[in-house]
Structures are given as structure tokens and as C-alpha cells.
Steps between C-alpha positions, in 0.01 A plus 500: 500500500775671700812339639775652715849419366766622744876560499530563124540843346489575124647785304303488178686601184239366259198695388167422656342209321829337392472123543761283667466147367627197684423129455580294806464166326771594250761620750748254649830483682601672822252784466211259450594318818513825693151618423323166454599337827195579717198274516194484725688320776808719461699206364726528197302408191660593170205400284219706650470673161539184290129520420586788270403824674583814306458846642554856381581792726385844386578834668217749497696785662585646839227675696532811721572288800799339334322171450551298180196354326589152369272280293575128508320295237517123532456264208397141553621321189327187618171667419329312780483768765758329717651833606296588807512799730702299752765433233504868409561597863800269508639647180461849643691382805777388270493838328548669834825309549612493139403821316855644521632184334224483240563858390878460472534499122180338380306823455380674188561867577681565826433414861739518792434328829678519831428416862387787721512423870314700763169643385334255264347607171150372418397383154155488346466178297211417269463131435321357198447129463395340174574202277681542172414214267833475320485123465271216594651299780426202713279584797687255718843634408416853609246445777760321712843630396673371810371150430630526144841605626516213746404250230783621275743508791420136570608400148847638571516409868808279455710810422641671808811674634700176481416414138514657155163619374366754254266786419130470413280763336131493408332785313180589319601724215740753654358457850728287716290303746775283648876546506719322748846346528602189689823333606856611451677659205843417643537232764868575563443867579153462652332728243124443461313507171292811441235595246777691318753215494638410157470138388568322172185424302615184318295422190252779574777693321388343172204739492734792437689324221176396329359852535815641337446273199137608473598867515744450213231322300259784571757735351532287185858390573424128510212254479412211726467296181867561412729202461743543790791449259407830335639669811737229629644314199742305726210276609516163319245411233254247641222295342265798519558872563482636855306827519510775760149391600635153576757657732240710680275195558773243583400289200830521307646167613832665590690313769546697820857629508520472879395135493761420234769685698409306812580166333871578522475585868552870427139605536354842577584461869870433431600720205450869429313477170460798267270565205785410263565164672131413502465582129800280423329207672176563309679526165681167557176302527453302178153379595190626680285349771213490245389658175425872549136551591426136581525531879538741788822455700633773728857591406710799601669481159188656350534816704878513465440510125240774546754708693743466209228606255405807706862607517572448132182666378503795743880532500480539878578267787179365653609666824496843329190435288283399796630780720407762240179346373356327808657560841536878482156576346331279759692642795660164582787666683607189692521273196805403293655195336763290675756554220795461738440249777799637697346848522399626844124563501385697807194361678511168312404183686745211500359175360511175697425132495440274797726198551381286789445749783735771369488766229756548225547797268381421147556804278502518117851509354424590136504818295230398255155652538171535316378147569551588869721743691260787576574670833184666628253555782137406552405866467673537164341181368159643587579800278586255224185297557286811460597508130252215458230751592631837380675402172720801572781363282425336167126550514228240466661326201809402701279385787297283263812333363649467847213292640417305182531128572745308286384240249657174390521362149177305557327833582457412869562776752747507786480716812834671433479833318792746476677481834163445669281202575137580416235267639196472727590419861302276736334814635324527164682824411750547221855558617815622327799364690861391499720347767875511533791317664871580476745352751330563837264773376131432436237726343138521386310773317123464451225720360126428492363738233133462595575609858806717428669297773879474513694254715876547516731269695881508518702266722858405584474132595531219245240259639219759496206424266382842377229370265316317778536799732377736229183305436443465875516879532277550195240263642465719809373783279331307218385176655601153392310292250488121492830328442539345160490125517847359436543310179474127555798321351471123461760328714712226356720263699853637522749287310817394678825670408735321263776305674855536365790271587850638550602433137201682355548795736859515382382557143366842601825622657726751328514865400227672297491844337212725393555773244166657591569505876874558448597259776646160582333248728674194640325175597650254749380195692532509879357228724301350208335837434550722196607857591536818296765764575442851361749777423492626858597147616160447660420128516141373466374139500271393215192287560378259230145550369268231360623593149815332366814720496321781684604652833381785717673726749261746660338703219751381238413213266783320316411292192802310363537409132668193348623422151400191303774304677354581842776740603399815689576803282337783690187614678238774511431686821164663577415739780214737565480750209774331295448165329740265322829685535743265319835365629751286307731246659859610448693246713449188705 
């Protein structure tokens, strides 16, 4: 086949036969927009190549007439023959407009392009079409790429130029088949999100801390069976030893340091916590939520302890260890830890929450990281996800330990492994996944090993549900199996709350102190209602429950204690991830 390509002149500095390799589906940013903006109707369409076209351009030499012989070989990674001649003609049309841009630094060898006006130069182009069966893919996903794009777009249709939003990436192996950004990175300055915008990954960050532990074990520097006190002797002695494996699987029973800190009113959204402060809170806890290994209960204290172990064993800050051992080898050039929340980070999205019909900034204000705090992009997280396939770092042994489901003392399995949840999704395919939420940032990282499918979502709005969105995206490519029937829980009539007269309510008033939470709480009666005042002077009413001497305020449960004379002597407070934090009454 011969095609005339006008208005482009090449000075070839490479030898005949040198190949110039370029992968459209892997190129993003301004350049991508420039040469992927033409579609059949002439409209802008940035995802024409989202189906995963790959092409190679090879120079065969310059003939006597000054014409350049160019061979363009197209690969259809869908393997279903969906690249047709009509598609090829369109791509060639794009080449006509874009060759100077394509050859501006992406060549192996040397090629220089410039416009030559006046007499046009003709090219001879040989076109070969064939399917390269790199991976088995869904016929539907590749036969109608534009439909696939529109289905994904619909999931995120609430994000626009007046709202925060995020970045979404879908890939099979290394082949990106969807990458798009939505909404705004900065509402004040009218900056949109892009596919290269930096977000915070929340608890997805735990994968890197867990991997660091597994690398150190692989090098013989620690064992997952180690008693944690071997490395951190400041931890109190409990009824049974806590092992590193317990920390990895969230089965240690350690109370979440952030939940304990929040009892005082100085929670993670109000105080700039550090690793040292968090460890102090953990070390003050005289009891656990449960015996180590008896239950699974998600707690950031587990991964804060793992950070301390990595740093003590490696004699490096986690920030340095992961940069040298993970980020640099994997080419994660946009990834770093938020070790100083005041630091200016170029191209980072601001995080928001919605209050009524307005948005407020909701940024992290802490310098602790490892349980969260990873600043990254969707593209960098794909590079990380590919470790699940390539085993490039640590080999197969680390991968095996990384995805091994945790076990409880009764030998039952849990879905949580080492910084990864490992289970079979409703689609019927196994998935390795983790979600994240810090302040107004949301995140999800998924990998389906049987299909080599990655789904990466990063967002900057607090009310976004990334897990639901991630499975909705996955279902487009994998299908959706039957929903699991919800467990039927027998309903029992709700008991009425206990009524307290003014005298009885008065018995709860006074000041209370907790050594474990290091705070005072004051209880007063206002308008026949018991109120609690925390250390930030925030006042919250308490509602009686059906249980005597028990009150609730939002997620906090207060259980008062009396001596044998009936006098109130203290209470225990329980909140998500931290149970029975004790307080003693110190004054009436």
C-alpha cells in the first residue's frame, strides 16, 4: 500500500533499518493531547488509542528520488482483529500531523524532522496489520472501545470543572487501556486534575511498609514470627506476645493511636502528629482490644509499629529505605512520602470535603507516614502494581508472603494479607486490593492476577467511595457475578433508653482523667442532659442507651463504673479501633 504524506521532511541520521519505537497508549500529558485529538468526525477525542494500539516505525532508507521508505507495523493487543484498515488510515492521518512531535526525543538512533513548505515530499509507506496475542482480553472491552470509555466516564460523571475529582487508570499488564482525569485539583486557582496530578494514597501506603518488612525478612534481618518487643522493647508486656505477623495482618489487638488521640479532641485533623507522638500513645496503652491473634481489627498502630521496626533494623528512615529500594528501581519518579506536611509539592491536588453546597479544604496536618502519607500518581501506582506480576524486587518468595492470607488463633483465614486484601470478587476473579482515605484524599489500588488487570483510582474529595467505583470499573471489563445474599440477622425489639432524673444525672458530673489518653474530660448537666467537654472545649450531648450507666455520643460509647457504695468512680470509653480506654474520676 502507498500513501502520500505531505509537508514533512526528514533528515535521517540513523542507519537504514534502525527502529524508532513509540507506544501511544503509554504517552500522556500535553504531547498526548496534541497528537491524539483527531477522531473520525474531527472532534477532540483523547482516548482513540485507549484500546491499546502499539506501533513501530522503521526507516528502510532514502531512495534516489529523495523519498523515505517507512514501515509502520500495528499491533492489536486485543487479539481480536479490531484494528481495521479504516482505523489504520486514521492513524496514518495522525502521523501526517504529528510525526515531528513523535520524533522529538523518543527515537532510538537519531531522526530530525522539520516542516518544509513549498514543494511537498512524498513518502512510501508499507502497512502491515496483524494481531499480537500478548494477553487474553474481553471481546466486548476491545471490540467497542468507545463504549467502554463512555461506561467508565459515566461512573465519574459527577466530577466536573466545578467540583474536586480524581484520576482513573486501567491497564492490562503494562498496557494502559484507560487513563483519564476528572474535576479540579485546586478550586481556588481553577486548576484541573490531570493524569499526572499527585494525590495522597491513604492506606494504600501500607503496601510499601509491609513490602519493606518482607524485604528485610528475605535478607535474614528479621522474622515475621519475631516478638515485636525484640525490636521495640518499649511496648508493654501483654497477656500474649504480639508478633510482626500480627502487625502485618491487623490481628495484634493494638488500639489505634489516632482513635485514642481523638478522644481528647486533639485528633489527627487537629494536631500535627509525628512518629514519636504516635509511639508514645501506643506505649501508654495498658490493655489491648483483644488477645493477639483472636480477631482481625484494622488499626494504624500496627503499621506505625512496622515503620519503627523497619527504621531500627535497617538503620534508615523509611523515607530513605523505600526511595533506594523501591521507588528508584521501579521508576516511580513522582512518588515520595509526606514527611513534612508544610512542604510545597508541585502538581499536588488540594483535598476537599463538601459541607452543604460548598467545598472546604481538608488537608492532612501530620508528619507521620507509613500507615498513610504516600504522595503519588496513578501512573506510578501502576508501576508498583506490576510487581505483582514481574516479581522484579524480592522475587517470588516475597510475593508469596505478601499475598498470603492471615490466620487467626482458631486457624480460620482472613482476607487481609500483608498490606493487601486477597479475596475472590463478585466477578468470580481473585483480586488483590487496598483502599485508602486520609483527610479529603481517597484511593484504591486493585490487581486481578488471572487477567493481569490493574485499576488505579486517586481522588481529592472526602465523600467519594473509591471501592464501589473500582468494582464498577472492574465489572465493565470482567463482568459481574451474582450478588452475595446479605446475611440475615434476627431482629429483636429495641429496648427503650434508660431514664435518669436530675439527681442521678448529677452523679456523673465532674472531671475525669485518662493516663492512656493523656487527657481530661469534664461532664456537666445542661437542660436535663448530660454533656461532655473535651480538651478543645468542644461540647457534646450524651444520649442514654438501654444499658444502665451507659451513654453514647456519635461513635463514642461511655460506660460508667460505680463502687460498692454506688458512687461513680470512672468510665471506659470505646470508639472504632480502640476499646475500653479507662478514665478515673478526679473531682466532682
